[in-house]
MDTraj code that builds the backbone (N, CA, C; nanometers):
import mdtraj as md
import numpy as np

residues = "MET GLY ARG PRO LYS GLY ASP LYS ARG ALA ARG THR ARG ALA ARG LEU LEU ALA ALA ALA ARG GLU LEU VAL ARG GLU LYS GLY TYR GLN THR THR THR LEU GLU ASP ILE ALA GLN ARG ALA GLY MET THR THR GLY ALA ILE TYR SER ASN PHE ARG ASN ARG GLN ALA LEU PHE THR ALA LEU SER GLU THR TYR TRP ALA PRO ILE LYS PRO ARG ILE PRO GLU GLY ALA SER LEU ALA GLN ILE LEU GLU ALA PHE ALA GLN ALA THR ILE GLU ALA ILE PRO ALA ARG ARG GLU ALA ALA GLU GLY PHE LEU THR GLY ARG ALA PHE ALA LEU ASN ASP PRO GLU THR LEU ALA GLN ALA ARG GLU VAL THR ALA THR HIS TYR GLU GLU GLY ALA ARG TRP LEU ARG GLY LEU VAL ASP GLU PRO ASP LEU LEU ILE PRO LEU GLU GLN LEU PRO PRO ILE LEU HIS ALA LEU SER ASP GLY LEU VAL LEU GLN ARG LEU LEU THR PRO ALA LEU ILE PRO ASP ALA VAL ILE HIS SER ALA PHE ALA ALA LEU ALA ALA ARG ALA ARG GLY ASP GLY ARG ASP PRO GLU ASP ALA ASP SER THR ALA GLN GLY MET ASP PRO ARG PRO".split()
xyz = np.array([
    [-27.8538, -1.2774, 1.7339],
    [-27.7549, -1.1791, 1.7556],
    [-27.6601, -1.1774, 1.6159],
    [-27.6296, -1.0318, 1.5857],
    [-27.5537, -0.9951, 1.5059],
    [-27.4155, -1.0801, 1.4905],
    [-27.3467, -1.0845, 1.3732],
    [-27.1812, -1.1239, 1.3911],
    [-27.1109, -0.9919, 1.4212],
    [-26.9954, -1.0368, 1.5064],
    [-26.8937, -0.9081, 1.5492],
    [-26.8782, -0.8220, 1.4402],
    [-26.8408, -0.6792, 1.4503],
    [-26.7938, -0.6125, 1.3391],
    [-26.6588, -0.6387, 1.2909],
    [-26.5874, -0.7339, 1.3333],
    [-26.4648, -0.7749, 1.3089],
    [-26.4799, -0.8478, 1.2055],
    [-26.5745, -0.9495, 1.1917],
    [-26.6140, -1.0577, 1.0976],
    [-26.6575, -0.9865, 0.9822],
    [-26.7378, -0.8633, 0.9918],
    [-26.7983, -0.8050, 0.8588],
    [-26.6548, -0.7151, 0.7858],
    [-26.5691, -0.6810, 0.8921],
    [-26.4294, -0.6272, 0.8393],
    [-26.3974, -0.7298, 0.7369],
    [-26.3496, -0.8396, 0.8142],
    [-26.2632, -0.9576, 0.7497],
    [-26.3280, -0.9799, 0.6059],
    [-26.4640, -0.9931, 0.5995],
    [-26.5250, -1.0256, 0.4801],
    [-26.5339, -0.9504, 0.3772],
    [-26.5488, -0.8355, 0.4177],
    [-26.5261, -0.7155, 0.3218],
    [-26.3915, -0.7090, 0.2438],
    [-26.2830, -0.7250, 0.3706],
    [-26.1229, -0.7291, 0.2781],
    [-26.1284, -0.8571, 0.1999],
    [-26.1848, -0.9652, 0.2490],
    [-26.1906, -1.0875, 0.1519],
    [-26.2391, -1.0535, 0.0230],
    [-26.3547, -0.9962, 0.0169],
    [-26.4403, -0.9681, -0.1033],
    [-26.3324, -0.8765, -0.1762],
    [-26.2951, -0.7763, -0.1371],
    [-26.2248, -0.6824, -0.2061],
    [-26.0778, -0.7395, -0.2678],
    [-26.0097, -0.8319, -0.1938],
    [-25.9070, -0.9094, -0.2559],
    [-25.9560, -0.9903, -0.3461],
    [-26.0287, -1.0820, -0.3339],
    [-26.0839, -1.1521, -0.4391],
    [-26.0938, -1.0822, -0.5693],
    [-26.1822, -0.9958, -0.5519],
    [-26.2076, -0.8828, -0.6742],
    [-26.0796, -0.8412, -0.7503],
    [-25.9927, -0.8034, -0.6847],
    [-25.8607, -0.7468, -0.6981],
    [-25.7785, -0.8516, -0.7905],
    [-25.7824, -0.9689, -0.7355],
    [-25.7479, -1.0817, -0.7976],
    [-25.7747, -1.1262, -0.9224],
    [-25.8876, -1.1287, -0.9256],
    [-25.9476, -1.1542, -1.0493],
    [-25.9285, -1.0588, -1.1808],
    [-25.9399, -0.8997, -1.1227],
    [-25.8744, -0.8112, -1.2240],
    [-25.7496, -0.8133, -1.2479],
    [-25.6789, -0.8257, -1.1933],
    [-25.5225, -0.8340, -1.1903],
    [-25.5057, -0.9630, -1.2779],
    [-25.5488, -1.0886, -1.2864],
    [-25.5448, -1.1727, -1.3509],
    [-25.5935, -1.1598, -1.5207],
    [-25.7079, -1.0571, -1.5257],
    [-25.7653, -1.0605, -1.6474],
    [-25.6775, -0.9113, -1.7314],
    [-25.6289, -0.8093, -1.6217],
    [-25.5686, -0.6990, -1.6887],
    [-25.4603, -0.6372, -1.6372],
    [-25.3924, -0.7190, -1.5416],
    [-25.2741, -0.6896, -1.5019],
    [-25.2577, -0.5933, -1.3811],
    [-25.1783, -0.5494, -1.2968],
    [-25.1673, -0.4625, -1.2004],
    [-25.1965, -0.3145, -1.2734],
    [-25.1186, -0.2474, -1.3619],
    [-25.1087, -0.1228, -1.4091],
    [-25.2263, -0.0727, -1.4265],
    [-25.3267, -0.1708, -1.5056],
    [-25.4485, -0.0848, -1.5668],
    [-25.5777, -0.1214, -1.4452],
    [-25.5415, -0.2124, -1.3270],
    [-25.6374, -0.2179, -1.2499],
    [-25.6713, -0.0942, -1.1645],
    [-25.7763, -0.0488, -1.1295],
    [-25.8241, 0.0904, -1.0866],
    [-25.9052, 0.0263, -0.9436],
    [-25.9345, 0.1412, -0.8388],
    [-25.9816, 0.0828, -0.7246],
    [-26.1302, 0.1032, -0.7564],
    [-26.1682, 0.2012, -0.8829],
    [-26.2948, 0.1917, -0.9140],
    [-26.3362, 0.0463, -0.9827],
    [-26.2627, -0.0260, -1.0519],
    [-26.2705, -0.1504, -1.0938],
    [-26.2986, -0.2700, -0.9821],
    [-26.2057, -0.2403, -0.9014],
    [-26.2114, -0.3431, -0.7791],
    [-26.3368, -0.3349, -0.7050],
    [-26.3793, -0.1935, -0.6693],
    [-26.5169, -0.1852, -0.6243],
    [-26.6248, -0.1912, -0.6733],
    [-26.6254, -0.2082, -0.7923],
    [-26.7345, -0.2351, -0.9233],
    [-26.7464, -0.4106, -0.8957],
    [-26.6258, -0.4608, -0.8892],
    [-26.6430, -0.6205, -0.9343],
    [-26.6653, -0.6626, -0.7860],
    [-26.6352, -0.6164, -0.6932],
    [-26.6793, -0.6598, -0.5282],
    [-26.8227, -0.6279, -0.5005],
    [-26.8651, -0.5330, -0.6038],
    [-27.0008, -0.4851, -0.5525],
    [-27.0319, -0.3867, -0.4396],
    [-26.8988, -0.3004, -0.4361],
    [-26.8922, -0.2114, -0.3054],
    [-26.8527, -0.0820, -0.3980],
    [-26.8592, 0.0099, -0.2976],
    [-26.8106, 0.1335, -0.3140],
    [-26.6671, 0.1642, -0.2996],
    [-26.6193, 0.2632, -0.3593],
    [-26.4667, 0.3069, -0.3197],
    [-26.4367, 0.3497, -0.1881],
    [-26.5366, 0.4060, -0.1188],
    [-26.5378, 0.3956, 0.0319],
    [-26.4819, 0.2936, 0.1191],
    [-26.5666, 0.1798, 0.0658],
    [-26.5496, 0.0497, 0.1289],
    [-26.3833, 0.0341, 0.1162],
    [-26.3294, 0.0603, 0.0202],
    [-26.1829, 0.0152, 0.0100],
    [-26.0953, 0.1096, 0.0808],
    [-26.1293, 0.2536, 0.1044],
    [-26.0695, 0.2871, 0.1901],
    [-26.0861, 0.2928, 0.3104],
    [-26.1761, 0.2240, 0.3423],
    [-26.2134, 0.1990, 0.4854],
    [-26.1231, 0.0748, 0.5417],
    [-26.0816, -0.0138, 0.4292],
    [-26.0248, -0.1262, 0.4553],
    [-25.8505, -0.1201, 0.4185],
    [-25.8150, -0.0097, 0.3202],
    [-25.6772, -0.0112, 0.2848],
    [-25.6445, 0.1496, 0.2724],
    [-25.5269, 0.1536, 0.3201],
    [-25.4887, 0.3325, 0.3040],
    [-25.5001, 0.3726, 0.1658],
    [-25.4444, 0.2822, 0.0556],
    [-25.4450, 0.3595, -0.0786],
    [-25.4582, 0.2101, -0.1697],
    [-25.4487, 0.2404, -0.3039],
    [-25.4352, 0.1311, -0.4074],
    [-25.3143, 0.0865, -0.3556],
    [-25.1729, 0.1178, -0.3126],
    [-25.0480, 0.0428, -0.3132],
    [-25.0814, -0.0564, -0.1945],
    [-25.1512, 0.0102, -0.0803],
    [-25.1836, -0.0829, 0.0363],
    [-25.2513, -0.2065, -0.0123],
    [-25.3473, -0.1917, -0.0839],
    [-25.4368, -0.3119, -0.1455],
    [-25.3504, -0.3818, -0.2157],
    [-25.2591, -0.3615, -0.3004],
    [-25.1859, -0.4324, -0.3888],
    [-25.0929, -0.5012, -0.3050],
    [-25.0456, -0.4450, -0.2212],
    [-24.9247, -0.5192, -0.1332],
    [-25.0067, -0.6388, -0.0152],
    [-25.1140, -0.5938, 0.0306],
    [-25.1975, -0.7148, 0.0661],
    [-25.2485, -0.8095, -0.0265],
    [-25.2665, -0.7984, -0.1550],
    [-25.3003, -0.8862, -0.2309],
    [-25.1923, -0.9786, -0.2530],
    [-25.0463, -0.9141, -0.2753],
    [-24.9399, -0.9910, -0.3083],
    [-24.9305, -1.0859, -0.2097],
    [-24.9651, -1.0531, -0.0584],
    [-24.9373, -1.1452, 0.0468],
    [-25.0441, -1.2554, 0.0611],
    [-25.1432, -1.2486, -0.0156],
    [-25.2458, -1.3595, -0.0191],
    [-25.1906, -1.4479, -0.1385],
    [-25.1146, -1.4526, -0.2202],
    [-25.0652, -1.5181, -0.3138],
    [-24.9952, -1.6215, -0.2552],
    [-24.8940, -1.5834, -0.1380],
    [-24.7855, -1.6685, -0.1075],
    [-24.8355, -1.7431, 0.0323],
    [-24.8350, -1.8752, 0.0390],
    [-24.9045, -1.9485, 0.1500],
    [-24.7950, -1.9305, 0.2737],
    [-24.8281, -1.8947, 0.3758],
    [-24.7426, -1.8430, 0.4855],
    [-24.6900, -1.9774, 0.5445],
    [-24.5433, -1.9559, 0.5870],
    [-24.4587, -2.0802, 0.6498],
    [-24.5239, -2.0784, 0.8200],
    [-24.5833, -2.1788, 0.8371],
    [-24.6358, -2.2030, 0.9692],
    [-24.5665, -2.3310, 1.0354],
    [-24.4345, -2.3266, 1.1085],
    [-24.3697, -2.4135, 1.1743],
    [-24.4738, -2.4482, 1.2984],
    [-24.4345, -2.5893, 1.3057],
    [-24.4836, -2.6408, 1.4560],
    [-24.3827, -2.6743, 1.5492],
    [-24.3651, -2.5856, 1.6392],
    [-24.2381, -2.5589, 1.7170],
    [-24.2720, -2.6407, 1.8347],
    [-24.1959, -2.7269, 1.8763],
    [-24.2203, -2.8024, 2.0212],
    [-24.1899, -2.7289, 2.1249],
    [-24.2537, -2.7714, 2.2318],
    [-24.2437, -2.6808, 2.3690],
    [-24.1118, -2.6864, 2.4065],
    [-24.0401, -2.5901, 2.4509],
    [-23.8957, -2.5846, 2.4909],
    [-23.8015, -2.6355, 2.3999],
    [-23.8209, -2.5775, 2.2612],
    [-23.7307, -2.6160, 2.1216],
    [-23.6150, -2.5448, 2.1753],
    [-23.5095, -2.5838, 2.1172],
    [-23.3788, -2.5461, 2.1017],
    [-23.3878, -2.4591, 1.9569],
    [-23.2645, -2.3580, 1.9026],
    [-23.2971, -2.2951, 1.8023],
    [-23.2779, -2.4049, 1.6632],
    [-23.1789, -2.5201, 1.7019],
    [-23.2025, -2.6157, 1.6035],
    [-23.3167, -2.6770, 1.5912],
    [-23.3898, -2.6809, 1.6484],
    [-23.5217, -2.7608, 1.6413],
    [-23.6172, -2.6614, 1.5965],
    [-23.6358, -2.5608, 1.6378],
    [-23.6882, -2.4314, 1.5572],
    [-23.6990, -2.4335, 1.4153],
    [-23.5391, -2.4231, 1.3695],
    [-23.5027, -2.4019, 1.2407],
    [-23.5460, -2.5489, 1.1714],
    [-23.5252, -2.6704, 1.2080],
    [-23.5668, -2.8041, 1.1505],
    [-23.7272, -2.7823, 1.1235],
    [-23.7949, -2.7170, 1.2145],
    [-23.9433, -2.7207, 1.2220],
    [-23.9642, -2.5975, 1.0856],
    [-23.8644, -2.4948, 1.0759],
    [-23.8876, -2.3831, 0.9443],
    [-23.8705, -2.4834, 0.8281],
    [-23.7592, -2.5658, 0.8390],
    [-23.7585, -2.6488, 0.7403],
    [-23.8594, -2.7571, 0.6732],
    [-23.9404, -2.8118, 0.7674],
    [-24.0340, -2.8887, 0.7310],
    [-24.1611, -2.7904, 0.6875],
    [-24.1843, -2.6816, 0.7601],
    [-24.2810, -2.5900, 0.7043],
    [-24.2839, -2.5318, 0.5666],
    [-24.1277, -2.4887, 0.5126],
    [-24.0987, -2.4764, 0.4214],
    [-24.1772, -2.5690, 0.3007],
    [-24.1225, -2.6874, 0.3309],
    [-24.1606, -2.8047, 0.2339],
    [-24.3258, -2.8184, 0.2240],
    [-24.3550, -2.8325, 0.3175],
    [-24.5086, -2.8495, 0.3077],
    [-24.5963, -2.7364, 0.2298],
    [-24.5368, -2.5849, 0.2323],
    [-24.5903, -2.5033, 0.1805],
    [-24.5653, -2.4961, 0.0026],
    [-24.4723, -2.5882, -0.0340],
    [-24.4516, -2.5859, -0.1541],
    [-24.5592, -2.5955, -0.2629],
    [-24.6441, -2.7222, -0.2278],
    [-24.7716, -2.7090, -0.3233],
    [-24.8478, -2.5898, -0.3383],
    [-24.9072, -2.5356, -0.2373],
    [-24.9676, -2.4247, -0.2310],
    [-24.8978, -2.2818, -0.3049],
    [-24.7608, -2.2836, -0.2804],
    [-24.7145, -2.1857, -0.3422],
    [-24.6733, -2.1988, -0.4819],
    [-24.6799, -2.3203, -0.5433],
    [-24.6572, -2.3582, -0.6766],
    [-24.7666, -2.2706, -0.7275],
    [-24.9075, -2.3024, -0.6890],
    [-25.0237, -2.2493, -0.7761],
    [-25.0219, -2.0942, -0.7570],
    [-24.9689, -2.0299, -0.6550],
    [-24.9692, -1.8863, -0.6408],
    [-24.8513, -1.8286, -0.7070],
    [-24.7462, -1.9065, -0.7371],
    [-24.6147, -1.8608, -0.7955],
    [-24.6143, -1.7141, -0.8692],
    [-24.7012, -1.7579, -0.9902],
    [-24.7089, -1.6436, -1.1156],
    [-24.7601, -1.5191, -1.0249],
    [-24.9013, -1.5156, -0.9555],
    [-24.9285, -1.3827, -0.8913],
    [-24.8478, -1.3189, -0.8233],
    [-24.7705, -1.4064, -0.7053],
    [-24.6964, -1.3545, -0.6546],
    [-24.5669, -1.2777, -0.7191],
    [-24.4955, -1.3459, -0.8011],
    [-24.3996, -1.2909, -0.8770],
    [-24.4251, -1.1894, -0.9616],
    [-24.5427, -1.1792, -1.0087],
    [-24.6261, -1.0520, -1.0547],
    [-24.6238, -0.9303, -0.9899],
    [-24.6919, -0.9825, -0.8854],
    [-24.6835, -0.8498, -0.7602],
    [-24.5322, -0.7887, -0.7393],
    [-24.4452, -0.8591, -0.7248],
    [-24.3041, -0.8119, -0.6875],
    [-24.2449, -0.7553, -0.7938],
    [-24.2711, -0.7873, -0.9246],
    [-24.2417, -0.7110, -1.0140],
    [-24.3041, -0.5704, -1.0377],
    [-24.4139, -0.5754, -0.9939],
    [-24.4916, -0.4520, -1.0007],
    [-24.4426, -0.3663, -0.9062],
    [-24.4289, -0.4075, -0.7834],
    [-24.3845, -0.3278, -0.6595],
    [-24.2227, -0.2824, -0.6948],
    [-24.1642, -0.3237, -0.7703],
    [-24.0274, -0.2827, -0.8137],
    [-24.0051, -0.1619, -0.8935],
    [-24.1265, -0.1684, -0.9734],
    [-24.1518, -0.0484, -1.0614],
    [-24.2256, 0.0419, -1.0322],
    [-24.2758, 0.0463, -0.9062],
    [-24.4030, 0.1412, -0.8510],
    [-24.3314, 0.1859, -0.7142],
    [-24.2972, 0.3024, -0.7338],
    [-24.2261, 0.3535, -0.5740],
    [-24.3016, 0.3322, -0.4524],
    [-24.4398, 0.3926, -0.4857],
    [-24.5262, 0.3813, -0.3669],
    [-24.5665, 0.2364, -0.3346],
    [-24.5888, 0.1535, -0.4271],
    [-24.6128, 0.0039, -0.3681],
    [-24.4869, -0.0505, -0.2994],
    [-24.3977, 0.0079, -0.3682],
    [-24.2737, -0.0337, -0.2971],
    [-24.2186, 0.0000, -0.1741],
    [-24.2495, 0.1229, -0.1504],
    [-24.2366, 0.1739, -0.0194],
    [-24.3345, 0.1297, 0.0755],
    [-24.4761, 0.0918, 0.0432],
    [-24.5467, 0.0104, 0.1047],
    [-24.5078, -0.1046, 0.1403],
    [-24.4353, -0.1911, 0.0462],
    [-24.4180, -0.3250, 0.0810],
    [-24.2972, -0.3200, 0.1490],
    [-24.1932, -0.2220, 0.1688],
    [-24.0899, -0.2124, 0.2476],
    [-24.1290, -0.2177, 0.3966],
    [-24.2249, -0.1218, 0.4198],
    [-24.2885, -0.0863, 0.5422],
    [-24.3459, -0.2114, 0.6127],
    [-24.4402, -0.2889, 0.5365],
    [-24.5036, -0.4121, 0.5733],
    [-24.3977, -0.4949, 0.6257],
    [-24.2699, -0.5435, 0.5281],
    [-24.1905, -0.6363, 0.5633],
    [-24.0972, -0.6013, 0.6776],
    [-24.0825, -0.4863, 0.7049],
    [-23.9994, -0.4311, 0.8249],
    [-24.0926, -0.4799, 0.9446],
    [-24.2151, -0.4313, 0.9342],
    [-24.3168, -0.4720, 1.0732],
    [-24.3050, -0.6244, 1.0605],
    [-24.3470, -0.7143, 0.9740],
    [-24.3221, -0.8522, 0.9546],
    [-24.1880, -0.8974, 1.0716],
    [-24.0793, -0.8579, 1.0278],
    [-23.9566, -0.8802, 1.0770],
    [-23.9442, -0.8348, 1.2291],
    [-23.9856, -0.6971, 1.2570],
    [-24.0057, -0.6914, 1.4070],
    [-24.0713, -0.7581, 1.4859],
    [-24.1988, -0.8366, 1.4330],
    [-24.2636, -0.9310, 1.5055],
    [-24.2264, -1.0439, 1.4979],
    [-24.1344, -1.0914, 1.4124],
    [-24.0684, -1.2177, 1.4145],
    [-23.9574, -1.2506, 1.5212],
    [-23.8702, -1.1356, 1.5231],
    [-23.7744, -1.1146, 1.6161],
    [-23.8435, -1.1290, 1.7577],
    [-23.9532, -1.0499, 1.7738],
    [-24.0203, -1.0393, 1.9214],
    [-24.0350, -1.1943, 1.9452],
    [-24.1157, -1.2864, 1.8486],
    [-24.1614, -1.3876, 1.8665],
    [-24.0391, -1.4901, 1.8970],
    [-23.9230, -1.4802, 1.8259],
    [-23.7932, -1.5895, 1.8408],
    [-23.7404, -1.5372, 1.9834],
    [-23.7601, -1.4052, 2.0435],
    [-23.6853, -1.3674, 2.1769],
    [-23.7696, -1.4452, 2.2613],
    [-23.9064, -1.4597, 2.2554],
    [-23.9903, -1.5439, 2.3303],
    [-23.9571, -1.6974, 2.3473],
    [-23.8993, -1.7557, 2.2429],
    [-23.8936, -1.8953, 2.2149],
    [-23.7414, -1.9321, 2.2575],
    [-23.6489, -1.8359, 2.1969],
    [-23.4964, -1.8797, 2.2171],
    [-23.4292, -1.8159, 2.3534],
    [-23.3868, -1.9195, 2.4255],
    [-23.3084, -1.8942, 2.5390],
    [-23.1538, -1.9466, 2.5263],
    [-23.0892, -1.8957, 2.4037],
    [-22.9531, -1.9431, 2.4165],
    [-22.8667, -1.7851, 2.3905],
    [-22.7959, -1.7518, 2.4806],
    [-22.7460, -1.6398, 2.4982],
    [-22.6218, -1.6123, 2.4071],
    [-22.5706, -1.7210, 2.3625],
    [-22.4282, -1.7050, 2.3156],
    [-22.4364, -1.7288, 2.1590],
    [-22.5392, -1.7131, 2.0882],
    [-22.5792, -1.7249, 1.9528],
    [-22.4606, -1.6515, 1.8704],
    [-22.4040, -1.6581, 1.7868],
    [-22.3123, -1.5720, 1.6833],
    [-22.3993, -1.5002, 1.6054],
    [-22.5498, -1.5345, 1.5818],
    [-22.6284, -1.4541, 1.4516],
    [-22.7447, -1.3928, 1.5794],
    [-22.7504, -1.2701, 1.5736],
    [-22.8341, -1.2113, 1.6735],
    [-22.9659, -1.2299, 1.6239],
    [-23.0578, -1.2570, 1.7355],
    [-23.2077, -1.3077, 1.6774],
    [-23.2785, -1.1898, 1.6049],
    [-23.2394, -1.0649, 1.6069],
    [-23.2930, -0.9642, 1.5107],
    [-23.2576, -0.9980, 1.3869],
    [-23.1524, -1.0761, 1.3450],
    [-23.1152, -1.0755, 1.1905],
    [-23.1816, -1.2184, 1.1666],
    [-23.2351, -1.2862, 1.2189],
    [-23.2815, -1.4288, 1.1945],
    [-23.4108, -1.4125, 1.1060],
    [-23.5035, -1.3197, 1.1258],
    [-23.6237, -1.3337, 1.0709],
    [-23.6124, -1.2752, 0.9070],
    [-23.5040, -1.1768, 0.8865],
    [-23.4650, -1.1531, 0.7159],
    [-23.4037, -1.2637, 0.6558],
    [-23.3096, -1.3426, 0.7525],
    [-23.2517, -1.4536, 0.6979],
    [-23.3562, -1.5506, 0.6748],
    [-23.4175, -1.5865, 0.7530],
    [-23.5298, -1.7044, 0.7421],
    [-23.6315, -1.6805, 0.6142],
    [-23.6630, -1.5519, 0.6012],
    [-23.7539, -1.5000, 0.4850],
    [-23.6780, -1.5464, 0.3616],
    [-23.5493, -1.4968, 0.3377],
    [-23.4995, -1.5132, 0.2429],
    [-23.4701, -1.6371, 0.1927],
    [-23.4340, -1.7052, 0.2983],
    [-23.3910, -1.8665, 0.2503],
    [-23.5139, -1.9416, 0.2353],
    [-23.6117, -1.9133, 0.3146],
    [-23.7197, -1.9979, 0.2577],
    [-23.7923, -1.9569, 0.1313],
    [-23.8014, -1.8338, 0.0832],
    [-23.8720, -1.7906, -0.0296],
    [-23.7588, -1.8454, -0.1161],
    [-23.6198, -1.8326, -0.1238],
    [-23.5166, -1.8564, -0.2066],
    [-23.5381, -2.0270, -0.2607],
    [-23.5372, -2.0874, -0.1475],
    [-23.5362, -2.2374, -0.1693],
    [-23.6697, -2.2944, -0.2423],
    [-23.7761, -2.2152, -0.1941],
    [-23.9027, -2.2544, -0.2854],
    [-23.9069, -2.2134, -0.4061],
    [-23.8730, -2.0993, -0.4473],
    [-23.8731, -2.0852, -0.5875],
    [-23.7576, -2.1509, -0.6774],
    [-23.6658, -2.1849, -0.6294],
    [-23.5628, -2.2676, -0.6905],
    [-23.6210, -2.3758, -0.7040],
    [-23.6806, -2.4590, -0.6235],
    [-23.7318, -2.5897, -0.5961],
    [-23.8713, -2.6034, -0.7175],
    [-23.9132, -2.4811, -0.7258],
    [-24.0690, -2.4743, -0.8116],
    [-23.9509, -2.4943, -0.9858],
    [-23.8354, -2.4133, -0.9665],
    [-23.7918, -2.3963, -1.1192],
    [-23.7083, -2.5199, -1.1482],
    [-23.6063, -2.5679, -1.0370],
    [-23.5402, -2.6926, -1.0611],
    [-23.5668, -2.7946, -0.9579],
    [-23.6772, -2.8640, -0.9585],
    [-23.7356, -2.9563, -0.8430],
    [-23.6237, -3.0932, -0.8184],
    [-23.5789, -3.1228, -0.9290],
    [-23.4490, -3.2353, -0.9051],
    [-23.3261, -3.1803, -0.8421],
    [-23.3150, -3.0568, -0.8464],
    [-23.1956, -2.9878, -0.7950],
    [-23.2183, -2.9571, -0.6332],
    [-23.3481, -2.9481, -0.5996],
    [-23.3639, -2.8904, -0.4653],
    [-23.4716, -2.9954, -0.3988],
    [-23.3814, -3.1230, -0.3929],
    [-23.4884, -3.2125, -0.2853],
    [-23.4925, -3.1677, -0.1501],
    [-23.5909, -3.2406, -0.0766],
    [-23.6192, -3.2040, 0.0554],
    [-23.5102, -3.2115, 0.1394],
    [-23.4027, -3.2930, 0.1151],
    [-23.2856, -3.3002, 0.2064],
    [-23.1939, -3.1759, 0.1679],
    [-23.1940, -3.1134, 0.0639],
    [-23.1100, -2.9777, 0.0423],
    [-23.1912, -2.8966, 0.1336],
    [-23.3118, -2.8645, 0.1571],
    [-23.3914, -2.8055, 0.2396],
    [-23.3565, -2.8091, 0.3693],
    [-23.3443, -2.9116, 0.4068],
    [-23.3212, -2.9650, 0.5665],
    [-23.1825, -2.9213, 0.6008],
    [-23.0889, -2.9451, 0.4674],
    [-22.9654, -2.9102, 0.4982],
    [-22.9212, -2.7565, 0.5304],
    [-22.9845, -2.6929, 0.4522],
    [-22.9664, -2.5256, 0.4516],
    [-23.0149, -2.4815, 0.5995],
    [-23.1360, -2.5225, 0.6251],
    [-23.1648, -2.4838, 0.7767],
    [-23.0827, -2.5411, 0.8804],
    [-23.0421, -2.6514, 0.8679],
    [-22.9440, -2.6902, 0.9687],
    [-22.8222, -2.6125, 0.9904],
    [-22.7707, -2.6014, 0.8643],
    [-22.6462, -2.5270, 0.8254],
    [-22.6544, -2.3774, 0.8931],
    [-22.7744, -2.3226, 0.8841],
    [-22.8096, -2.1846, 0.9552],
    [-22.8126, -2.2179, 1.0992],
    [-22.8301, -2.3170, 1.1412],
    [-22.8588, -2.3609, 1.3185],
    [-22.7069, -2.3585, 1.3296],
    [-22.6312, -2.4178, 1.2774],
    [-22.4835, -2.4522, 1.3156],
    [-22.4047, -2.3309, 1.3167],
    [-22.4371, -2.2249, 1.2030],
    [-22.3600, -2.1073, 1.1974],
    [-22.4174, -2.0309, 1.3169],
    [-22.5376, -2.0144, 1.3574],
    [-22.5902, -1.9439, 1.4546],
    [-22.5271, -1.9778, 1.5968],
    [-22.4926, -2.1362, 1.6141],
    [-22.4436, -2.1433, 1.7576],
    [-22.3062, -2.1300, 1.7659],
    [-22.2341, -2.1446, 1.6357],
    [-22.1003, -2.1484, 1.6281],
    [-22.0452, -2.2656, 1.6502],
    [-22.1077, -2.3960, 1.5598],
    [-22.0840, -2.5198, 1.5876],
    [-21.9565, -2.5551, 1.5174],
    [-21.8192, -2.6168, 1.6018],
    [-21.7233, -2.6371, 1.5253],
    [-21.6153, -2.5143, 1.4977],
    [-21.6419, -2.3934, 1.5689],
    [-21.5598, -2.2631, 1.5419],
    [-21.5618, -2.1926, 1.6571],
    [-21.4532, -2.1665, 1.6842],
    [-21.4299, -2.0640, 1.7900],
    [-21.4950, -1.9396, 1.7796],
    [-21.5723, -1.8659, 1.8521],
    [-21.6575, -1.7434, 1.8332],
    [-21.5583, -1.6290, 1.7811],
    [-21.4534, -1.6272, 1.8357],
    [-21.3677, -1.5088, 1.8153],
    [-21.3107, -1.5260, 1.6393],
    [-21.2995, -1.6405, 1.6143],
    [-21.2553, -1.6932, 1.4651],
    [-21.3861, -1.6583, 1.3800],
    [-21.5077, -1.6835, 1.4331],
    [-21.6327, -1.6625, 1.3535],
    [-21.6632, -1.5151, 1.3381],
    [-21.6097, -1.4413, 1.4597],
    [-21.6202, -1.2864, 1.4320],
    [-21.5237, -1.2040, 1.3231],
    [-21.4158, -1.2654, 1.3194],
    [-21.3188, -1.2264, 1.2561],
    [-21.3269, -1.2321, 1.1128],
    [-21.3956, -1.3892, 1.0532],
    [-21.4479, -1.4261, 0.9587],
    [-21.5489, -1.3332, 0.8990],
    [-21.6481, -1.3072, 0.9773],
    [-21.7507, -1.2259, 0.9503],
    [-21.6956, -1.0876, 0.8840],
    [-21.6015, -1.0397, 0.9699],
    [-21.5514, -0.8994, 0.9431],
    [-21.4429, -0.9252, 0.8172],
    [-21.4276, -1.0285, 0.7390],
    [-21.3543, -1.0313, 0.6294],
    [-21.2228, -1.0409, 0.6610],
    [-21.1590, -1.0664, 0.8005],
    [-21.0409, -1.0903, 0.8596],
    [-20.9756, -1.2102, 0.8576],
    [-20.8744, -1.2861, 0.8198],
    [-20.8137, -1.3873, 0.8552],
    [-20.7896, -1.4381, 1.0073],
    [-20.8837, -1.5448, 1.0575],
    [-20.8329, -1.5523, 1.2071],
    [-20.7180, -1.6248, 1.2368],
    [-20.6388, -1.6917, 1.1358],
    [-20.5213, -1.7629, 1.1761],
    [-20.4211, -1.6493, 1.1987],
    [-20.3012, -1.6961, 1.3092],
    [-20.1857, -1.6321, 1.3339],
    [-20.1225, -1.5895, 1.2077],
])
top = md.Topology()
chain = top.add_chain()
for i, resn in enumerate(residues, 1):
    res = top.add_residue(resn, chain, resSeq=i)
    for name in ("N", "CA", "C"):
        top.add_atom(name, md.element.get_by_symbol(name[0]), res)
traj = md.Trajectory(xyz[None], top)
């Protein structure tokens, strides 16, 4: 019995991305062509277009492979505070793998900033990830009076986690584990409005002084 077609497609994508990674390391993003990638992978350019919409889509996918995903372990029935604590721990656990991948990740981001088509593709993919993250959170969190809408949490978590990891890699002594835990705990407290009247929080968010 043969392997499912989905397995073959996944293997093809993996080979193409591995070839692209090698070439980008050798030549850079700007001079790596689809023909180069296909030749290195021992495939045709048709195989690339069967798996990626265009060159920009391939490079966007490649950039994502550099960065180890954050995979929090969420206990059943977890509160938002517990979910964010799990994100803090998962961020810490991802640091070693992200250290090895940081150069490729940042190079890909720099390329995207200077290539309008790749940037548009990256924005589209990121927006989809945020929408999926919001749906995931809505299925987990049952706290109706949060001051931060659940739809805003995915981009906040993304920016917080990536920022902490990159700064930890640059200045490890200044970003110990305790700082990462505190950052996510502060986000949880802000979302729940701990220690602050919700009306005061809304006023502050709008730039108004809540004091009489």
